Steps between C-alpha positions, in 0.01 A plus 500: 500500500639836405512757773378849433697778654321822573813684603710664236812292445828683542775432253851480641806573288820420694779752489811289557750785493293743705677414827852551363446815295604835636225733607647818356293680237565415135736726305379745241503307176581690182223587257708652220781355290839624611776575543585492130877500453505477120224717350632435147411131504210491746245471220692236306276193493628153570573335168314185400669162480689483166374230265847353449598516869421138573730369227769755590509435874386138502643310201297200386595168655598208279361248746241543775730346763826657379668778697390849401725655234694814585366802307726724297659789689269800498598849398524737796201724547547855377213643702578693817281267706454126495126469449356156461225464242165357600485132413198335341187549712692703762308820427180306572640346821627836626166662420336235716746576782397865478131408497520285812733733694371844401342556846786350699562821697163447669623172653670643810547166677652336192740792449598493868579131457717578198686764701571244772630257238724763341642571847578130543664490155716803578602365840588157364705629205657799671457704184437871504181469292204265491204543267177318424314628199274421209598546136226550245513599134589866563596546865688351793328565833704471818262356758738453794856629530798555723761752389287635213183708498171350389439600140331426172772499234500471123580142397836604353620646831459194720779342698642159415611245758840457335557875521423511872689179584835615361751658736533881470715610208462176303355536151351222293748375242395456140559152373 
């Protein structure tokens, strides 16, 4: 026999991190894009995946179980910045990331949890900077940081892990 309940049922959503999160108010999140360090290239769109890129970077294999062949040495980039093109379907995937995260600044508890995690990452690595962010088609949004201000940056002005991980004064060598 099914029981009928006349009282309104309360729905409970557990908040696992609520006890460990700090109780300080959330920071002021940026609403505008900036700072822009290179105004000359800020409106340069990300290039699409070149049609011949797959054959150039991933030579065809003679046998399905054979080791991957080594591609020919590439010509060094002449552009001032190393900007990766969007691979097949990546524009669609990044648009979906934007769609599902466009209201992320309204999720105070989630952002506080990210800030706690970025603190743990910085403490465990001992690095000067720690950043958690989201990259979409046009922008990189810093959601939680240590050593850098929160910001919404043009995609071309985002930081790379290999840039941050190198000791001061070391520059990437061209191969």
